Every structure is written in structure tokens, then in C-alpha cells.
C-alpha positions in Angstrom: -28.6 -15.4 19.7 -31.2 -16.3 17.2 -30.0 -18.5 14.3 -32.7 -17.2 11.9 -31.9 -16.7 8.2 -31.8 -13.0 7.5 -31.7 -13.1 3.7 -32.1 -15.9 1.0 -29.4 -16.0 -1.6 -29.7 -18.1 -4.7 -26.3 -17.2 -6.2 -22.8 -18.5 -5.5 -20.5 -17.1 -2.9 -16.7 -17.1 -3.3 -14.5 -16.2 -0.3 -10.9 -15.2 -1.2 -8.6 -15.7 1.9 -9.4 -18.0 4.8 -7.4 -16.8 7.8 -8.9 -16.0 11.2 -11.5 -13.6 9.8 -12.6 -16.0 7.0 -12.8 -18.9 9.4 -14.8 -16.8 11.8 -17.3 -15.4 9.3 -18.1 -18.7 7.5 -20.3 -20.1 10.3 -22.1 -16.7 10.5 -22.8 -16.8 6.8 -24.1 -20.3 6.8 -26.2 -19.4 9.9 -27.8 -16.2 8.6 -27.7 -16.4 4.8 -29.9 -18.9 3.0 -27.4 -20.6 0.8 -26.4 -24.2 0.4 -22.9 -25.0 1.5 -22.1 -26.5 -1.8 -22.6 -23.1 -3.4 -19.8 -21.6 -1.3 -16.1 -21.8 -2.5 -13.0 -20.8 -0.6 -9.9 -19.7 -2.5 -6.9 -19.2 -0.3 -3.1 -19.2 -0.4 -2.7 -21.4 2.7 -3.8 -24.8 3.9 -5.1 -23.4 7.2 -8.8 -23.9 7.6 -9.3 -26.8 5.2 -10.7 -29.0 8.0 -13.3 -26.4 9.0 -14.4 -25.8 5.4 -14.8 -29.5 4.8 -16.7 -29.9 8.0 -19.3 -27.3 6.7 -19.4 -29.0 3.3 -17.7 -26.0 1.6 -15.3 -26.5 -1.4 -11.7 -25.5 -0.6 -9.2 -24.4 -3.2 -5.6 -23.8 -2.2 -4.2 -21.5 -4.9 -2.7 -18.1 -4.2 -4.2 -15.3 -6.3 -1.7 -13.1 -8.1 -1.9 -10.6 -10.9 -1.1 -13.3 -13.5 -3.7 -15.9 -12.5 -6.7 -14.3 -10.6 -8.9 -14.2 -13.7 -8.2 -17.8 -14.7 -8.9 -19.0 -11.1 -12.1 -17.0 -10.6 -13.8 -17.0 -14.0 -15.6 -20.3 -13.6 -16.6 -19.5 -10.0 -18.3 -16.1 -10.4 -21.2 -15.0 -12.7 -24.1 -12.7 -12.7 -25.8 -12.4 -9.3 -22.9 -14.1 -7.4 -20.9 -12.6 -4.5 -17.1 -12.3 -3.8 -15.9 -11.8 -0.3 -12.3 -10.6 -0.2 -10.6 -11.3 3.1 -7.1 -11.8 1.7 -3.9 -9.9 1.9 -1.8 -9.0 -1.2 -4.7 -9.3 -3.6 -5.7 -6.1 -5.3 -9.2 -4.9 -4.3 -9.4 -2.7 -7.3 -8.7 -5.6 -9.7 -11.3 -7.8 -7.9 -14.0 -5.1 -8.0 -13.4 -4.6 -11.8 -13.5 -8.3 -12.3 -16.7 -8.7 -10.3 -18.4 -5.9 -12.3 -17.4 -7.6 -15.5 -19.0 -10.8 -14.3 -22.1 -9.1 -12.8 -21.2 -10.1 -9.2 -21.3 -8.3 -5.9 -18.2 -7.6 -3.8 -17.1 -6.7 -0.2 -13.7 -6.4 1.6 -12.4 -5.2 4.9 -9.6 -3.0 3.6 -8.4 -1.8 0.3 -5.5 -4.1 -0.6 -2.9 -3.6 -3.3 -1.0 -6.4 -5.0 1.9 -7.9 -2.9 4.5 -5.3 -1.9 2.2 -2.3 -2.4 2.3 -1.4 1.2 6.0 -1.9 1.9 8.0 -1.5 -1.3 10.8 0.9 -0.4 10.9 2.0 -4.1 7.4 3.5 -3.7 7.3 7.0 -2.2 5.6 7.0 1.3 2.7 9.1 0.0 1.8 6.4 -2.5 1.9 3.7 0.2 -0.9 5.4 2.2 -4.5 4.4 2.5 -5.3 7.9 1.3 -3.7 7.0 -2.1 -5.3 3.5 -2.2 -8.7 5.0 -1.4 -8.4 7.7 -4.1 -7.5 5.0 -6.7 -10.4 2.9 -5.6 -12.9 5.8 -5.8 -11.8 6.5 -9.3 -13.9 3.4 -10.2 -17.0 5.5 -9.7 -18.5 7.0 -12.8 -22.0 7.8 -14.0 -21.8 4.5 -15.9 -21.0 2.5 -12.8 -23.5 3.9 -10.4 -25.9 1.0 -11.0 -23.3 -1.7 -11.1 -23.5 -4.6 -8.7 -22.9 -3.4 -5.2 -19.3 -3.3 -4.1 -18.7 -2.3 -0.5 -15.1 -1.2 0.4 -13.6 -1.6 3.9 -16.5 -3.1 5.9 -14.8 -4.9 8.8 -14.8 -3.6 12.4 -12.6 -0.7 11.7 -12.8 0.4 9.0 -16.5 -0.4 8.8 -18.5 -0.9 11.9 -17.0 2.2 13.6 -18.5 4.5 10.9 -22.0 3.3 12.1 -20.9 3.9 15.7 -20.1 7.5 14.8 -23.6 8.1 13.5 -25.2 6.6 16.6 -22.9 8.7 18.8 -23.8 11.9 16.9 -27.5 11.2 17.4 -26.9 10.8 21.1 -25.0 14.1 21.2 -27.8 15.8 19.2 -30.3 14.7 21.8 -28.2 15.5 24.9 -26.7 18.8 23.8 -30.0 19.9 22.2 -28.5 20.9 18.8 -30.9 20.9 15.8 -33.7 19.8 18.1 -36.4 20.6 15.6 -34.7 18.8 12.7 -35.2 15.1 11.9 -32.4 12.6 11.8 -29.9 13.4 9.0 -30.7 11.6 5.7 -27.9 12.7 3.5 -24.1 13.1 3.7 -24.4 16.9 3.8 -26.9 16.7 6.7 -24.7 14.4 8.7 -21.8 16.8 8.2 -23.8 19.8 9.2 -24.9 18.0 12.4 -21.3 17.2 13.3 -20.4 20.9 12.6 -23.3 22.2 14.6 -22.2 20.0 17.6 -18.6 21.3 17.2 -17.2 17.8 17.1 -13.5 18.5 16.6 -12.0 15.0 16.9 -13.2 11.5 16.0 -10.9 8.9 17.7 -11.4 5.2 17.0 -10.3 4.3 20.5 -9.7 0.5 21.1 -8.2 -1.5 23.9 -7.8 -5.2 23.6 -7.1 -7.0 26.9 -7.3 -10.6 25.8 -4.5 -12.7 27.3 -3.0 -16.2 27.0 -1.0 -18.2 29.6 1.5 -18.9 26.8 3.9 -16.0 26.7 5.2 -14.5 23.5 8.5 -16.0 22.5 11.5 -14.2 20.9 11.1 -14.3 17.1 7.3 -14.6 17.2 4.6 -12.1 16.4 1.4 -12.8 18.4 -1.9 -11.1 17.7 -5.6 -11.6 18.2 -6.3 -11.3 14.4 -4.3 -11.4 11.2 -0.6 -11.0 11.8 0.1 -10.3 8.1 -2.7 -7.7 8.0 -1.5 -5.9 11.2 2.1 -5.8 10.2 1.2 -4.5 6.7 -0.9 -1.6 8.0 1.5 -1.0 10.9 4.4 -0.5 8.4 2.4 2.0 6.3 2.9 5.7 7.1 0.8 7.0 10.1 -2.2 8.8 8.7 -5.0 10.9 10.0 -7.9 13.0 8.7 -6.8 16.6 9.3 -9.4 18.9 11.0 -10.1 22.6 10.4 -9.6 23.4 14.2 -5.9 22.3 14.1 -3.4 25.1 14.6 -0.1 23.2 14.8 1.0 21.3 11.7 3.3 18.4 12.6 6.9 18.9 11.5 7.1 15.4 10.1 3.8 15.6 8.3 3.0 16.0 4.6 -0.1 16.9 2.6 -1.1 15.1 -0.5 -0.9 16.9 -3.8 -3.9 14.9 -5.2 -7.4 13.9 -4.2 -9.8 15.5 -1.7 -7.2 16.8 0.7 -8.9 15.4 3.8 -5.9 13.7 5.3 -2.2 14.0 6.0 0.5 11.5 6.7 3.6 11.4 8.9 7.1 10.4 7.9 7.1 7.2 10.1 5.2 4.0 10.4 1.9 3.9 12.3 3.3 1.2 14.5 6.0 3.6 15.6 3.6 6.5 16.4 1.6 6.7 19.6 -1.3 8.9 20.5 -3.3 9.6 23.7 -6.9 8.5 23.9 -9.5 7.1 26.4 -11.9 4.1 26.7 -14.4 3.6 29.6 -12.8 0.4 31.0 -9.1 1.2 30.4 -9.3 5.0 31.1 -6.4 7.0 29.6 -4.3 4.9 27.2 -1.5 5.3 24.6 -2.6 3.8 21.3 -0.7 3.2 18.0 -1.8 5.6 15.2 -2.3 2.7 12.8 -3.5 3.9 9.4 -7.0 2.8 8.4 -9.4 4.0 5.7 -11.9 5.3 8.2 -9.4 8.0 9.2 -9.8 9.4 5.7 -13.4 8.5 4.9 -14.7 10.0 8.2 -12.8 13.3 7.7 -14.0 13.4 4.1 -17.7 12.4 4.8 -18.1 15.0 7.5 -16.5 17.9 5.6 -18.7 21.0 5.2 -18.0 23.1 2.2 -19.4 26.5 1.3 -18.8 27.9 -2.2 -16.1 25.2 -2.8 -14.1 26.1 0.4 -13.8 23.8 3.4 -15.6 25.3 6.4 -15.5 22.4 8.7 -13.7 19.1 9.0 -13.0 16.9 12.0 -9.6 15.3 12.8 -10.0 11.5 12.6 -7.7 8.7 13.4 -7.3 5.3 14.9 -5.8 4.9 18.4 -5.2 1.2 19.0 -3.8 -0.5 22.1 -3.7 -4.1 21.0 -3.3 -7.1 23.3 -0.2 -7.0 25.5 1.4 -9.8 23.4 0.9 -7.8 20.3 2.4 -4.7 21.9 5.6 -6.8 22.7 5.5 -8.1 19.2 5.5 -4.6 17.7 8.3 -3.6 20.0 10.4 -6.5 18.6 9.3 -5.8 15.1 10.5 -2.2 15.3 13.8 -3.5 16.7 14.1 -5.7 13.6 13.7 -2.6 11.5 10.2 -3.7 10.5 11.3 -7.1 9.2 8.6 -9.6 10.1 9.5 -12.2 12.8 9.9 -15.8 11.4 7.0 -17.2 13.4 3.3 -16.0 13.7 0.7 -17.0 16.2 -3.0 -15.9 16.4 -4.6 -16.1 19.9 -7.8 -18.0 19.7 -8.6 -21.1 21.8 -5.7 -20.4 24.2 -7.2 -17.0 25.3 -8.2 -17.3 29.0 -9.7 -13.9 29.7 -10.1 -10.3 28.5 -12.3 -8.2 26.2 -12.0 -6.0 23.1 -13.3 -2.6 23.9 -13.9 -1.0 20.5 -15.6 2.4 20.0 -15.5 5.9 18.8 -14.7 8.9 20.9 -16.2 12.2 19.6 -14.6 15.1 21.4 -14.3 18.9 21.5 -18.1 19.6 21.9 -20.0 21.2 24.7 -19.9 18.0 26.8 -16.1 17.5 26.1 -16.0 13.8 25.0 -18.3 10.9 24.4 -17.3 7.3 23.8 -19.7 4.8 22.2 -19.0 1.2 21.2 -18.7 -2.5 21.9 -17.4 -4.1 25.0 -17.2 -7.7 24.1 -15.5 -10.4 26.3 -13.9 -13.6 25.2 -16.6 -15.6 27.1 -19.4 -13.8 25.3 -17.7 -14.2 21.9 -17.3 -18.0 22.4 -20.9 -18.3 23.4 -22.1 -16.4 20.4 -20.2 -17.9 17.5 -17.6 -20.6 16.9 -14.1 -20.0 15.6 -14.0 -16.4 17.0 -12.4 -14.4 19.7 -13.6 -11.0 20.9 -11.6 -9.1 18.3 -12.5 -11.3 15.3 -16.2 -11.4 16.1 -16.4 -7.6 15.9 -15.0 -7.9 12.4 -16.9 -11.0 11.2 -20.3 -9.8 12.2 -19.7 -6.5 10.4 -18.7 -8.4 7.3 -21.9 -10.4 7.6 -23.9 -7.2 7.9 -22.3 -5.7 4.9 -23.0 -8.8 2.8 -26.7 -8.8 3.9 -27.0 -5.1 3.1 -25.5 -5.7 -0.3 -27.8 -8.6 -1.0 -30.8 -6.4 0.0 -29.4 -3.6 -2.3 -27.7 -5.4 -5.1 -27.2 -2.6 -7.6 -25.7 0.4 -5.8 -22.3 0.5 -7.3 -19.2 1.4 -5.2 -19.9 2.3 -1.6 -18.0 3.0 1.7 -19.3 2.2 5.1 -20.3 5.8 5.8 -22.8 5.6 2.9 -24.8 2.6 4.2 -27.9 2.6 6.5 -26.3 2.5 9.9 -29.6 1.4 11.6 -29.8 -1.7 9.4 -26.1 -2.6 9.9 -26.3 -2.2 13.7 -29.6 -4.1 13.8 -27.6 -7.1 12.4 -24.5 -6.6 14.4 -25.6 -5.6 17.9 -26.6 -9.2 19.1 -23.0 -10.2 18.5 -21.2 -7.2 20.1 -21.6 -7.8 23.8 -22.4 -4.7 25.8 -23.1 -1.6 23.7 -22.1 1.2 25.9 -21.9 5.0 25.7 -20.2 7.2 28.3 -19.2 10.9 28.7 -15.8 11.7 30.1 -14.0 14.8 31.4 -10.7 13.4 30.3 -8.8 15.3 27.7 -5.2 15.0 26.3 -4.2 17.7 28.8 -5.4 15.8 31.8 -2.5 15.4 34.4 0.1 16.7 31.9 3.3 18.5 33.0 3.0 16.8 36.4 6.6 15.5 36.2 8.2 17.4 33.3 7.4 20.6 31.3 5.9 19.9 27.8 5.3 21.9 24.7 1.5 22.0 24.8 -1.2 24.0 23.2 -3.5 25.1 25.9 -5.8 27.1 23.5 -7.6 23.9 22.7 -7.0 20.5 24.5 -8.0 18.6 21.4 -5.2 19.8 19.2 -3.3 16.9 17.6 -0.2 18.4 19.1 -1.6 17.5 22.6 -2.8 14.1 21.5 0.4 12.8 20.0 3.0 11.1 22.2 6.5 12.3 21.4 
């Protein structure tokens, strides 16, 4: 991998949070962004990573950011033309975006975070603990007056983030292979992308991921083991399961609810995402059961690809995450559920101890003439270690996407508030692909009805295999 500098940056860079993703992205930033290490500052709640920061010559401040102190801590670190990278948990994304705009600084994060307790406070109704609600609140920052504010990119990790660019690449492959809109150029606007998805009859967009990375050290009782942030995974796993709700769906889930505010693109279920499983498929793993973990891309994809005529929704795909994490993480979730969603007392992130495996992360677009097409990254632990320090296969798919979002923002510094779907996917993938291992696309005849009712009768909808009713595991 070339170590060339992609963009020069004369400003200061502040990183909030320095867990596995922060530690993995720092060497990529110093490798590809022209900035002196002494102009980079890390502000974090924990001591972890101090040695790495000091090795790179980066200032390290241990001070948790909370509602009462974030302005005081950050005001002398950020000014006009600077950049804030938010990789924390329990620090409000909306508060930081507003603060950055006041200071004239750019911003990026990997998910829309509330202040501590916002995801799991039992006193807050489930509908308000959804990513749908958080996204609606964040998008309220957009006004005519803020359109030219410093660029602030929301939710640009691997997923949400990178997968939105995979979707566009997959749609272009389907356009070519199915022969839809042959005489039309590549879509250039949101409306044109939505019309293409509609013309292709893409009913479902699964973010289908299987992580097979393993360690010889088995998970212990009372321990949550994961290949990326434990706190982040538990937080989103305890939120209600969410999905963008497509216009082809005929069977509304009995435990589902619609939102009474916002764009109406998504629904949520009355149970945690980490307690909800769905059927999906990846090329290496084949058919798998994944957890329906809530992510912003489930809502933003369904919203972005909506076609409206005269104010009425004519087309919208169903979109959701289907995640089979590492086997250690699956066992950790099983124990977490048994503890009634109270976090285990110990946490461990698999990194140097991983001996083999890959993270197979992609998007499966289904329901069209060729049934289903998966496109994405097949990155092994060996490749990840050769490409970048302080990363495993899972973290590198996140950190390189963060890097690409930072570079894009620096190249377009005055675009206001943006989501991944609104960025130039060609530019993002140009930066990311050298770090993503094998980029692979594959058609499959598999559907959620494949081999069903072989052992027991089921309540299925045979009118369309891609109904959510057939995808969900009861």
C-alpha cells in the first residue's frame, strides 16, 4: 500500500475518543494527511492508547467529555479551519456539530451519539431511543443558513458509512447486467439514484456481514469479547431493532411500530436488535442468521432511495443490517441477554491475539430480475495486519472509511451537514479500496425461502420471497 499523502491540512485535528477505532485510524491519518503530529490532540475518557499516542508524538488528554464540560475542554483546541473527529461513546454528536460550527471547524463521526444514557434509559420511550429519532434530531440542524457551514459528516464508519458507497457500486453493476436505463448516464442526483433502484426493482438492501476472526483464548464467563468497541456494540444492540420499511411489504410485524414524526422511512420492533435475528447470505459463509442491529444506514438508505410522485411514496426498499459477529461476540450476546441486558463486568477486544479469520462485509441487493447480488469487502486478518498497524479486519474497514470521509471533507470544506449517501462514492472507494482486501461481487439464487419447511411447517409468504416476514427468524 502506498504511503503517499492524499491531502495537506494546515489546521489542527482533535480526536474525541481513542478506543480500538481511534487507535486504528491515527496511523492512517498521519500516513495520508499532511499534518504535523504536534497539531493533533486526543481527548478521551480512558488511559488506553496513551503509549501509542506518545509514540506518534500526539498530545493525549485524559478527560471525559460530558454536557457540563465539553465547551471548556474543547474551546482552546478548535478554531476556524480545524477538524474534530468524534469516535467516542456517550458524547452528543449534535452538541459537537453545533460547537464545531460555532468555532468554524469541520466534523465527522461514525454514529450519531446521544449524551450518556440516551440509548438505554428505561424512562425514555423506545421510539425515542431509536436511530430514527436520533437521525431526525440531527437533520434538524440543516437550514438554508447552515448549508455552507463547515462540512460535518454524520455516520461515516464501515456501516453506517462505507456500505452506502457499496450500494451505489452494486446498483451500477445491476444497471449494466440487467440492462436497465442502458441509454442513461450514471445517476448524478438523489432522485436519479432512487429512480435507478426503482427501475431495477430492488426490494431489499441487506447489509450482510460475517466476521470469522478467532482467538485461541476462549471467552470467559462474565466477559464480553468483540473485534471492535464493546461499549458501542452493546449500546446499539440494546436499542430497538430498526429497519427501513419497503413499499413491497405486505405483512406488518405484530411487534412493530411506526413513528409519528419525521420522514416515515423506517419502523422499529418492540425488542432489542441483539435479540432479533434475520436470514441473509454472504459469498463465503452462505446462508446465515444475523442480528438485526440498528444502524443509521437502515434509515438513510430507505430514505435516500425513496421515489415520491405528487408527495406520495411510490417506491422504497426495505433496508437493514444483518450481522453475524465473531463467534466470541455471539456467545457474549447470549450471556448479555441472559443478564437482562446488563453489561458483563469485563470487556476484551480481540486484536493481536487473533489467529485467523476475515470480516466479510457487504451489501446484498435483492428482489430484482437476477434475484440477489452481494458486493463488498472480504478482508482477512493477515491482510489487515500487513496494511496498517493497530488494526484487525473489522477495525480497518471502519478506520479507512473514517480516513476517506476526513479527506473528502477537507477537499470540500463548506458543504454543511451530510450523510454518507450524499458523498461522491467514487472518491470514497478510491481511497478505501487499497485497504479492503478482496472487493468481490457475486450473484446468488439463495432467498429466504430456500430449504424452508424441510423439517417443520412455517407461516411463510410465498407471494414474494423477499418479504420481511420470510427474512425474520422467529
